[in-house]
TORPA-4810 file (N, C-alpha, C, O; in nm, 3 decimals):
<nodes>
NODE_1_-1.954_0.594_-1.855_-1.989_0.653_-1.726_-1.875_0.654_-1.634_-1.809_0.552_-1.615_M
NODE_2_-1.849_0.764_-1.575_-1.738_0.789_-1.479_-1.768_0.715_-1.347_-1.884_0.706_-1.307_L
NODE_3_-1.666_0.664_-1.280_-1.684_0.597_-1.149_-1.646_0.700_-1.048_-1.533_0.749_-1.053_T
NODE_4_-1.733_0.737_-0.955_-1.692_0.829_-0.856_-1.588_0.764_-0.757_-1.592_0.644_-0.729_P
NODE_5_-1.497_0.847_-0.707_-1.393_0.795_-0.625_-1.438_0.734_-0.503_-1.368_0.651_-0.445_S
NODE_6_-1.561_0.771_-0.456_-1.627_0.705_-0.339_-1.664_0.577_-0.359_-1.699_0.509_-0.262_A
NODE_7_-1.660_0.522_-0.490_-1.695_0.391_-0.523_-1.578_0.292_-0.508_-1.595_0.170_-0.512_A
NODE_8_-1.460_0.350_-0.491_-1.336_0.273_-0.487_-1.316_0.244_-0.338_-1.312_0.335_-0.256_I
NODE_9_-1.303_0.115_-0.304_-1.293_0.071_-0.160_-1.170_0.150_-0.094_-1.065_0.176_-0.153_P
NODE_10_-1.199_0.182_0.037_-1.108_0.260_0.117_-0.961_0.197_0.117_-0.861_0.269_0.106_H
NODE_11_-0.955_0.059_0.129_-0.821_-0.005_0.138_-0.754_-0.009_0.012_-0.633_-0.031_0.011_L
NODE_12_-0.821_0.012_-0.100_-0.747_0.019_-0.229_-0.675_0.143_-0.241_-0.560_0.156_-0.282_I
NODE_13_-0.763_0.246_-0.196_-0.708_0.394_-0.208_-0.593_0.398_-0.102_-0.487_0.447_-0.139_V
NODE_14_-0.602_0.356_0.012_-0.503_0.361_0.121_-0.375_0.285_0.081_-0.262_0.325_0.111_A
NODE_15_-0.402_0.169_0.011_-0.295_0.089_-0.035_-0.204_0.158_-0.133_-0.082_0.158_-0.116_G
NODE_16_-0.261_0.214_-0.230_-0.185_0.296_-0.341_-0.113_0.413_-0.276_0.000_0.448_-0.309_F
NODE_17_-0.189_0.475_-0.176_-0.124_0.598_-0.113_0.002_0.542_-0.030_0.110_0.601_-0.033_H
NODE_18_-0.017_0.438_0.036_0.099_0.381_0.116_0.214_0.342_0.024_0.329_0.353_0.067_A
NODE_19_0.191_0.299_-0.096_0.296_0.258_-0.197_0.355_0.378_-0.258_0.444_0.361_-0.342_L
NODE_20_0.317_0.498_-0.227_0.376_0.618_-0.293_0.489_0.682_-0.235_0.536_0.785_-0.284_S
NODE_21_0.539_0.622_-0.121_0.654_0.676_-0.055_0.770_0.581_-0.057_0.753_0.461_-0.036_D
NODE_22_0.901_0.637_-0.085_1.018_0.556_-0.092_1.042_0.480_0.030_1.072_0.361_0.020_P
NODE_23_1.031_0.542_0.158_1.066_0.477_0.270_0.968_0.359_0.305_1.008_0.261_0.368_I
NODE_24_0.844_0.371_0.263_0.744_0.263_0.286_0.768_0.150_0.184_0.740_0.033_0.210_R
NODE_25_0.820_0.189_0.069_0.857_0.082_-0.029_0.985_0.009_0.020_1.003_-0.111_-0.004_I
NODE_26_1.070_0.083_0.085_1.189_0.011_0.140_1.148_-0.077_0.261_1.202_-0.186_0.278_S
NODE_27_1.059_-0.032_0.338_1.014_-0.119_0.451_0.955_-0.249_0.394_0.988_-0.357_0.442_V
NODE_28_0.868_-0.239_0.292_0.807_-0.355_0.241_0.907_-0.449_0.172_0.888_-0.570_0.175_L
NODE_29_1.014_-0.395_0.109_1.118_-0.473_0.059_1.186_-0.555_0.165_1.207_-0.675_0.150_E
NODE_30_1.220_-0.483_0.277_1.284_-0.563_0.390_1.186_-0.670_0.443_1.224_-0.783_0.476_L
NODE_31_1.065_-0.631_0.449_0.964_-0.746_0.499_0.942_-0.857_0.404_0.896_-0.965_0.443_L
NODE_32_0.976_-0.834_0.277_0.965_-0.939_0.191_1.048_-1.061_0.231_1.011_-1.176_0.205_R
NODE_33_1.161_-1.032_0.295_1.261_-1.130_0.331_1.219_-1.201_0.466_1.233_-1.323_0.480_Q
NODE_34_1.170_-1.123_0.560_1.138_-1.188_0.690_1.066_-1.091_0.774_1.068_-0.972_0.745_Q
NODE_35_1.002_-1.136_0.876_0.942_-1.050_0.977_1.055_-0.968_1.050_1.163_-1.024_1.072_E
NODE_36_1.035_-0.847_1.086_1.132_-0.772_1.148_1.073_-0.684_1.260_0.954_-0.654_1.258_L
NODE_37_1.158_-0.643_1.361_1.111_-0.557_1.473_1.147_-0.421_1.431_1.225_-0.400_1.339_C
NODE_38_1.087_-0.325_1.501_1.110_-0.185_1.473_1.245_-0.150_1.467_1.287_-0.079_1.375_V
NODE_39_1.327_-0.201_1.570_1.469_-0.151_1.584_1.551_-0.210_1.460_1.644_-0.145_1.412_C
NODE_40_1.514_-0.331_1.411_1.587_-0.378_1.301_1.557_-0.299_1.170_1.643_-0.279_1.085_D
NODE_41_1.424_-0.254_1.159_1.387_-0.170_1.048_1.463_-0.034_1.052_1.518_0.016_0.954_L
NODE_42_1.460_0.020_1.178_1.527_0.163_1.179_1.676_0.147_1.154_1.733_0.236_1.091_C
NODE_43_1.745_0.037_1.201_1.889_0.029_1.165_1.901_0.003_1.011_1.984_0.066_0.944_D
NODE_44_1.825_-0.080_0.960_1.842_-0.108_0.803_1.809_0.013_0.728_1.871_0.030_0.623_A
NODE_45_1.723_0.098_0.762_1.676_0.219_0.687_1.754_0.339_0.728_1.759_0.437_0.654_L
NODE_46_1.818_0.333_0.849_1.889_0.458_0.899_1.784_0.569_0.926_1.812_0.684_0.891_G
NODE_47_1.672_0.546_0.983_1.580_0.638_1.023_1.554_0.632_1.167_1.583_0.528_1.226_V
NODE_48_1.501_0.735_1.235_1.458_0.735_1.371_1.339_0.658_1.391_1.263_0.641_1.296_T
NODE_49_1.310_0.605_1.511_1.200_0.538_1.545_1.064_0.611_1.523_0.962_0.557_1.480_Q
NODE_50_1.079_0.748_1.559_0.955_0.829_1.544_0.919_0.839_1.388_0.802_0.830_1.352_S
NODE_51_1.017_0.858_1.304_0.994_0.861_1.165_0.947_0.743_1.109_0.860_0.749_1.022_K
NODE_52_0.993_0.633_1.148_0.958_0.503_1.101_0.805_0.470_1.152_0.725_0.416_1.076_L
NODE_53_0.775_0.502_1.271_0.643_0.489_1.331_0.531_0.550_1.254_0.421_0.496_1.245_S
NODE_54_0.561_0.660_1.199_0.464_0.729_1.104_0.442_0.638_0.982_0.330_0.607_0.943_F
NODE_55_0.548_0.600_0.928_0.541_0.518_0.799_0.466_0.380_0.826_0.381_0.337_0.748_H
NODE_56_0.501_0.320_0.932_0.444_0.191_0.972_0.291_0.204_1.004_0.212_0.114_0.976_L
NODE_57_0.254_0.316_1.064_0.103_0.341_1.078_0.043_0.350_0.948_-0.066_0.294_0.932_K
NODE_58_0.097_0.413_0.849_0.035_0.433_0.725_0.024_0.296_0.652_-0.078_0.270_0.586_T
NODE_59_0.126_0.210_0.662_0.127_0.076_0.602_0.023_-0.012_0.677_-0.042_-0.098_0.618_L
NODE_60_0.012_0.013_0.799_-0.099_-0.074_0.883_-0.236_-0.039_0.842_-0.321_-0.125_0.817_K
NODE_61_-0.255_0.086_0.834_-0.388_0.147_0.801_-0.438_0.106_0.663_-0.558_0.092_0.636_E
NODE_62_-0.335_0.088_0.575_-0.359_0.034_0.440_-0.382_-0.114_0.432_-0.422_-0.168_0.329_A
NODE_63_-0.354_-0.180_0.546_-0.358_-0.322_0.547_-0.248_-0.399_0.484_-0.263_-0.518_0.455_G
NODE_64_-0.134_-0.334_0.460_-0.036_-0.395_0.389_0.068_-0.471_0.487_0.147_-0.558_0.447_L
NODE_65_0.059_-0.430_0.608_0.162_-0.502_0.714_0.067_-0.547_0.832_-0.035_-0.486_0.864_V
NODE_66_0.113_-0.654_0.888_0.063_-0.700_1.017_0.162_-0.668_1.124_0.282_-0.653_1.099_N
NODE_67_0.108_-0.658_1.247_0.210_-0.638_1.354_0.166_-0.731_1.471_0.048_-0.762_1.490_S
NODE_68_0.268_-0.772_1.545_0.240_-0.852_1.674_0.347_-0.808_1.779_0.465_-0.781_1.753_R
NODE_69_0.289_-0.806_1.894_0.386_-0.769_2.002_0.441_-0.891_2.081_0.368_-0.984_2.115_Q
NODE_70_0.571_-0.887_2.109_0.625_-1.005_2.182_0.707_-0.925_2.290_0.808_-0.861_2.258_E
NODE_71_0.664_-0.930_2.410_0.737_-0.854_2.514_0.723_-0.705_2.485_0.614_-0.651_2.467_G
NODE_72_0.842_-0.641_2.483_0.833_-0.496_2.453_0.848_-0.465_2.308_0.836_-0.349_2.269_R
NODE_73_0.873_-0.560_2.229_0.897_-0.542_2.085_0.775_-0.568_1.999_0.692_-0.657_2.019_W
NODE_74_0.773_-0.481_1.902_0.662_-0.507_1.794_0.730_-0.556_1.667_0.829_-0.499_1.620_I
NODE_75_0.673_-0.664_1.613_0.730_-0.726_1.493_0.633_-0.703_1.384_0.512_-0.713_1.403_Y
NODE_76_0.688_-0.670_1.263_0.601_-0.649_1.151_0.629_-0.754_1.030_0.741_-0.799_1.008_Y
NODE_77_0.525_-0.784_0.961_0.534_-0.876_0.855_0.432_-0.827_0.741_0.344_-0.745_0.767_S
NODE_78_0.449_-0.880_0.621_0.357_-0.845_0.511_0.229_-0.902_0.529_0.225_-1.013_0.583_L
NODE_79_0.121_-0.844_0.493_-0.018_-0.901_0.485_-0.039_-0.923_0.340_-0.079_-0.832_0.267_N
NODE_80_-0.011_-1.045_0.294_-0.013_-1.077_0.159_-0.159_-1.072_0.090_-0.176_-1.050_-0.029_I
NODE_81_-0.256_-1.095_0.177_-0.382_-1.083_0.124_-0.430_-0.941_0.065_-0.509_-0.928_-0.029_S
NODE_82_-0.376_-0.847_0.129_-0.395_-0.706_0.079_-0.312_-0.679_-0.043_-0.355_-0.600_-0.126_Q
NODE_83_-0.198_-0.739_-0.060_-0.130_-0.722_-0.188_-0.207_-0.784_-0.308_-0.211_-0.735_-0.421_F
NODE_84_-0.268_-0.898_-0.269_-0.342_-0.968_-0.368_-0.480_-0.891_-0.410_-0.528_-0.896_-0.524_V
NODE_85_-0.527_-0.830_-0.315_-0.655_-0.736_-0.346_-0.597_-0.622_-0.436_-0.661_-0.593_-0.537_A
NODE_86_-0.484_-0.557_-0.408_-0.436_-0.454_-0.502_-0.413_-0.502_-0.642_-0.452_-0.444_-0.744_L
NODE_87_-0.343_-0.620_-0.637_-0.309_-0.692_-0.768_-0.446_-0.713_-0.853_-0.456_-0.679_-0.971_E
NODE_88_-0.544_-0.769_-0.782_-0.671_-0.800_-0.851_-0.733_-0.674_-0.904_-0.788_-0.673_-1.014_K
NODE_89_-0.724_-0.564_-0.825_-0.775_-0.434_-0.872_-0.709_-0.392_-1.009_-0.776_-0.363_-1.108_Y
NODE_90_-0.583_-0.390_-1.006_-0.509_-0.362_-1.116_-0.527_-0.460_-1.246_-0.513_-0.424_-1.362_L
NODE_91_-0.557_-0.577_-1.207_-0.569_-0.681_-1.311_-0.697_-0.650_-1.389_-0.701_-0.671_-1.510_A
NODE_92_-0.807_-0.597_-1.317_-0.921_-0.567_-1.384_-0.902_-0.480_-1.508_-0.974_-0.490_-1.607_D
NODE_93_-0.800_-0.394_-1.496_-0.764_-0.299_-1.613_-0.721_-0.370_-1.744_-0.733_-0.317_-1.854_Y
NODE_94_-0.669_-0.495_-1.724_-0.623_-0.565_-1.833_-0.732_-0.604_-1.936_-0.710_-0.627_-2.055_S
NODE_95_-0.854_-0.610_-1.873_-0.971_-0.628_-1.952_-1.000_-0.524_-2.062_-1.064_-0.549_-2.164_R
NODE_96_-0.940_-0.399_-2.028_-0.958_-0.298_-2.118_-0.831_-0.267_-2.199_-0.804_-0.153_-2.235_F
NODE_97_-0.752_-0.376_-2.225_-0.633_-0.367_-2.293_-0.643_-0.313_-2.429_-0.546_-0.253_-2.474_S
NODE_98_-0.748_-0.326_-2.498_-0.761_-0.257_-2.630_-0.804_-0.118_-2.601_-0.888_-0.091_-2.514_Q
NODE_99_-0.743_-0.029_-2.679_-0.773_0.119_-2.654_-0.922_0.145_-2.696_-0.971_0.102_-2.800_I
NODE_100_-0.981_0.211_-2.612_-1.117_0.244_-2.633_-1.131_0.367_-2.730_-1.049_0.458_-2.717_L
NODE_101_-1.224_0.374_-2.821_-1.241_0.486_-2.907_-1.256_0.612_-2.826_-1.314_0.611_-2.717_P
NODE_102_-1.204_0.717_-2.877_-1.213_0.856_-2.821_-1.364_0.894_-2.825_-1.433_0.868_-2.923_A
NODE_103_-1.412_0.956_-2.713_-1.552_0.998_-2.699_-1.548_1.160_-2.695_-1.465_1.229_-2.635_R
NODE_104_-1.654_1.204_-2.770_-1.665_1.350_-2.764_-1.745_1.399_-2.651_-1.835_1.329_-2.605_T
NODE_105_-1.720_1.515_-2.603_-1.797_1.560_-2.483_-1.938_1.601_-2.536_-1.951_1.662_-2.642_C
NODE_106_-2.043_1.562_-2.454_-2.180_1.598_-2.489_-2.228_1.730_-2.442_-2.339_1.772_-2.476_N
NODE_107_-2.136_1.806_-2.355_-2.183_1.925_-2.301_-2.173_2.038_-2.402_-2.081_2.039_-2.484_K
NODE_108_-2.268_2.136_-2.399_-2.254_2.243_-2.491_-2.145_2.340_-2.445_-2.126_2.364_-2.326_P
NODE_109_-2.075_2.392_-2.545_-1.962_2.492_-2.516_-2.002_2.629_-2.485_-1.916_2.715_-2.460_S
</nodes>
């Protein structure tokens, strides 16, 4: 039985979408080391704040990063619990590690 895409939780879909861009992966790699403010991320990545803002919004909507405001600066850090959720989702596939037999289509041609 096929699982409709609507049955996949929104944050799982958003998480994998967020992981599909090289700039967002670079942001996550930087945040693995420490919490950083937007200006530090812009400097490290060599991108404008407006471009980075778009990518940070995507990461936040996917639940992969947390933000906190301190004065006029916004600091970003990893939201480890969402990475754990993505990891658990992928780990479920290991249960199917044996190749399932091929199935023939039941629809008439």
